[in-house]
LUMTOR-766585 format. One record per residue: x, y, z of N, C-alpha, C in turn. Coordinates in steps of 0.1 Angstrom, whole numbers, padded with zeros to 4 digits, always signed. Example, Ala and Ser with C-alpha at 12.3 -4.5 7.8 and 13.67 -1.06 7.14 Angstrom:
BEGIN
+0132-0057+0078+0123-0045+0078+0132-0033+0078
+0128-0022+0071+0137-0011+0071+0129+0000+0079
This chain:
BEGIN
+0808+0937+0992+0822+0934+0985+0818+0934+0969
+0826+0939+0963+0823+0937+0949+0828+0926+0943
+0817+0919+0931+0822+0906+0929+0830+0909+0915
+0841+0909+0912+0850+0909+0900+0840+0903+0888
+0839+0911+0875+0831+0905+0866+0840+0895+0858
+0831+0885+0856+0835+0871+0851+0846+0874+0840
+0847+0880+0826+0854+0884+0818+0867+0886+0825
+0866+0898+0835+0879+0903+0844+0885+0890+0849
+0880+0884+0855+0883+0869+0864+0890+0862+0855
+0884+0860+0841+0892+0850+0834+0903+0858+0828
+0905+0866+0825+0918+0873+0819+0925+0875+0828
+0922+0882+0841+0933+0879+0855+0938+0865+0857
+0930+0857+0858+0935+0841+0860+0947+0838+0846
+0943+0839+0834+0950+0835+0824+0964+0845+0829
+0966+0858+0829+0975+0865+0830+0984+0863+0842
+0977+0860+0857+0983+0857+0867+0990+0842+0867
+0984+0832+0861+0987+0819+0854+1002+0821+0847
+1000+0827+0837+1013+0827+0826+1026+0837+0835
+1022+0844+0841+1030+0855+0847+1040+0844+0860
+1032+0837+0866+1038+0830+0876+1045+0817+0871
+1041+0812+0859+1045+0800+0850+1060+0805+0847
+1060+0815+0844+1070+0823+0836+1085+0830+0845
+1077+0830+0858+1083+0837+0866+1083+0829+0881
+1089+0818+0884+1084+0812+0894+1096+0817+0907
+1088+0812+0918+1094+0816+0929+1090+0828+0938
+1093+0830+0950+1088+0836+0960+1092+0852+0957
+1103+0853+0950+1112+0866+0949+1104+0873+0936
+1094+0864+0928+1085+0875+0920+1071+0878+0924
+1069+0876+0938+1053+0878+0942+1050+0891+0942
+1059+0904+0944+1054+0913+0945+1049+0920+0930
+1060+0916+0923+1056+0919+0905+1045+0915+0903
+1042+0898+0907+1026+0897+0903+1013+0903+0908
+1016+0910+0917+1001+0922+0921+1004+0929+0909
+1013+0934+0905+1016+0945+0894+1004+0940+0882
+1010+0931+0879+1003+0923+0867+0991+0920+0871
+0983+0921+0878+0968+0919+0881+0964+0933+0881
+0970+0940+0885+0965+0955+0883+0963+0959+0868
+0975+0952+0861+0974+0957+0846+0962+0951+0840
+0957+0939+0848+0946+0930+0839+0931+0936+0843
+0932+0945+0856+0922+0954+0856+0917+0947+0874
+0924+0941+0883+0919+0936+0895+0929+0943+0905
+0922+0952+0912+0926+0964+0921+0923+0961+0933
+0914+0958+0938+0911+0954+0949+0917+0939+0955
+0919+0941+0971+0925+0929+0978+0917+0919+0976
+0899+0920+0979+0894+0909+0976+0894+0901+0963
+0892+0911+0957+0893+0907+0939+0905+0899+0939
+0918+0902+0941+0931+0897+0940+0927+0879+0944
+0923+0881+0961+0922+0869+0964+0910+0857+0958
+0899+0865+0950+0890+0856+0941+0900+0853+0930
+0909+0858+0926+0916+0852+0915+0925+0838+0918
+0931+0844+0932+0938+0832+0936+0932+0821+0940
+0921+0823+0946+0911+0814+0949+0910+0801+0936
+0906+0812+0927+0898+0804+0914+0911+0795+0909
+0926+0801+0908+0937+0790+0904+0938+0781+0910
+0936+0785+0923+0941+0771+0932+0931+0762+0934
+0918+0766+0930+0907+0756+0929+0911+0748+0917
+0918+0750+0906+0921+0745+0896+0930+0734+0897
+0938+0736+0913+0949+0726+0915+0962+0733+0913
+0966+0744+0909+0978+0753+0910+0983+0754+0922
+0993+0752+0927+0998+0752+0938+1002+0764+0942
+0994+0775+0941+0999+0789+0944+1003+0789+0959
+1015+0794+0965+1016+0796+0978+1018+0808+0981
+1014+0817+0991+1014+0827+0996+1018+0832+1011
+1025+0845+1015+1031+0849+1027+1028+0864+1028
+1033+0869+1037+1035+0887+1032+1042+0891+1026
+1047+0880+1018+1055+0886+1004+1046+0888+0993
+1035+0878+0991+1026+0878+0982+1021+0864+0978
+1022+0865+0968+1020+0851+0959+1027+0847+0948
+1027+0831+0946+1035+0828+0935+1034+0810+0939
+1038+0805+0928+1036+0794+0922+1047+0785+0929
+1044+0775+0940+1054+0769+0948+1065+0759+0937
+1076+0758+0942+1084+0753+0936+1089+0739+0941
+1090+0737+0956+1091+0726+0963+1077+0719+0969
+1080+0701+0970+1072+0699+0976+1068+0702+0994
+1083+0705+0998+1084+0713+1013+1075+0724+1014
+1076+0735+1003+1070+0749+1001+1053+0750+1002
+1050+0737+0992+1038+0735+0987+1028+0730+1001
+1039+0720+1010+1030+0716+1021+1029+0723+1031
+1038+0735+1032+1039+0743+1042+1029+0756+1037
+1026+0759+1030+1012+0767+1023+1003+0762+1027
+0999+0745+1021+0985+0739+1021+0983+0737+1037
+0994+0733+1048+0990+0732+1063+0987+0748+1067
+0992+0760+1063+0987+0774+1068+0972+0775+1061
+0971+0770+1050+0957+0771+1047+0945+0764+1054
+0950+0753+1057+0938+0744+1065+0937+0751+1079
+0949+0754+1087+0948+0759+1098+0939+0771+1098
+0942+0779+1089+0931+0790+1086+0918+0785+1084
+0916+0775+1077+0899+0772+1075+0894+0767+1087
+0907+0759+1097+0898+0752+1109+0894+0764+1116
+0901+0777+1116+0902+0790+1125+0883+0790+1121
+0883+0796+1109+0872+0802+1104+0860+0795+1110
+0862+0782+1107+0850+0772+1111+0849+0773+1129
+0857+0773+1135+0855+0775+1147+0850+0787+1153
+0851+0799+1143+0845+0809+1145+0833+0811+1145
+0831+0804+1132+0813+0802+1131+0806+0793+1139
+0812+0783+1145+0806+0775+1154+0805+0786+1167
+0812+0793+1171+0809+0801+1181+0800+0809+1180
+0797+0816+1169+0786+0824+1165+0774+0818+1167
+0774+0804+1163+0763+0794+1161+0756+0791+1177
+0764+0794+1186+0763+0790+1199+0752+0799+1203
+0757+0812+1200+0746+0826+1204+0730+0821+1195
+0733+0821+1184+0720+0816+1175+0709+0808+1181
+0719+0797+1186+0707+0784+1190+0706+0787+1203
+0709+0798+1211+0708+0798+1223+0715+0791+1235
+0723+0784+1229+0734+0777+1238+0741+0786+1247
+0743+0797+1246+0753+0807+1255+0744+0821+1251
+0747+0829+1259+0744+0842+1258+0758+0853+1255
+0754+0864+1248+0767+0872+1245+0776+0873+1260
+0770+0876+1270+0778+0878+1282+0785+0867+1287
+0777+0854+1287+0784+0841+1286+0798+0841+1283
+0795+0842+1267+0809+0844+1257+0818+0852+1260
+0817+0863+1265+0825+0873+1268+0833+0871+1280
+0825+0866+1289+0831+0861+1306+0841+0850+1303
+0834+0840+1293+0843+0828+1291+0856+0832+1282
+0854+0842+1272+0869+0845+1266+0877+0852+1274
+0872+0864+1280+0878+0873+1289+0876+0870+1301
+0881+0856+1312+0873+0861+1323+0884+0875+1331
+0873+0878+1342+0878+0890+1348+0882+0883+1362
+0895+0892+1371+0898+0887+1379+0893+0895+1390
+0889+0892+1402+0882+0898+1415+0889+0909+1416
+0901+0917+1410+0904+0930+1415+0899+0938+1399
+0893+0931+1387+0889+0937+1379+0874+0941+1381
+0869+0935+1387+0854+0931+1386+0846+0946+1387
+0853+0954+1396+0844+0966+1400+0847+0977+1387
+0855+0971+1376+0859+0984+1369+0844+0986+1358
């Protein structure tokens, strides 16, 4: 993964913040991606880096399949925060499952058998 140069990240963060501030709401989410493109941020992972930096400052950036926008209501912000927390918990659970293999608690075969149990009729496959 390519890391965005610090200067580009700073410019993109500023452009993105001012754009979202001046164009609030979910209906401007697509135009925001175009604004990032103008700032030199073109890859999806770079866009997420910019979003992460802005969120870490406390700016309530919401997201969905529409794109990114600054949340306008408490409900909208709480809903997005809940989705982020759920995603975080799922990532932690995946990491813990991987560590079980590293620490020898389970073999790969045991994990596959546990995750995808076969019925007796499937055993001959």
